[in-house]
C-alpha positions, 0 to 999 in steps of 0.5 A: 663171917659169923659163928653158926652156934653160940656154944657147940658143947653140952656140960658132959662134953665139957667135962670129958674134954677137961679130963682129956686135957688133965691127962694130956698135961700130966704126961710129962711134956713141956707145955711149950712143946704141947703148944707148938703141937697144938699150933701146928695141927691148927695151922694145917687144919686152918682153924683160926680160933685154935691158932689164935688160942695156941699163940696166946697160950704159948706166949703165956708159957714164955714162947718167943714171937720168933718161934711162933711165927716160924712154926709153919716153916719149922723144917726150914728154920734153926729155931727148934730142937731135935725133940721139937722137930720130932714132935712137929713131924709126928703132928703133921703126919697124924693130922694129914690123913687125907687120901693117899697120905702115908700117915705116921711112918716108922721113920717118923714114929722112931724119931719121936720114940727116940726123944719121948717116953711112952707116957710122953708120946701118949700125951703128944698123941692126945694133944694132936687128937684133941686139937684135931677134934677142936679144929673140926668142931670150930670149922663146922660151926665157924667159930671166930678167932678170939671170940671163945677161947 
């Protein structure tokens, strides 16, 4: 499979994304947690370039192979903290917006709010949204893992 476009973003879009990324990373959330959020949303959406980039970025932040390999099954493993579990549950609920999905329930929101400040929640939500944004662009243009990011 080949990508449909060489570069789907113009300079104004790149600048806007850089501002969003700066805001996300200034929200007081551990970069390793943001990496897990990015990876889980990308797995759900089947975005190979974002999964690839998420794993590579997480490794650079010191994430372990064991935890990276098990993000897809985080509920069934002992490798994640309660804080990480709350963020991953929020990620899944905010990403899975298909027909009939309950979305972010009060229970999911309350669990996340128990672990994170409003500033941190804003950063996590922005990470989820930006990841879903990239996932949709990459799936549309058939971006290839390891080629761009």
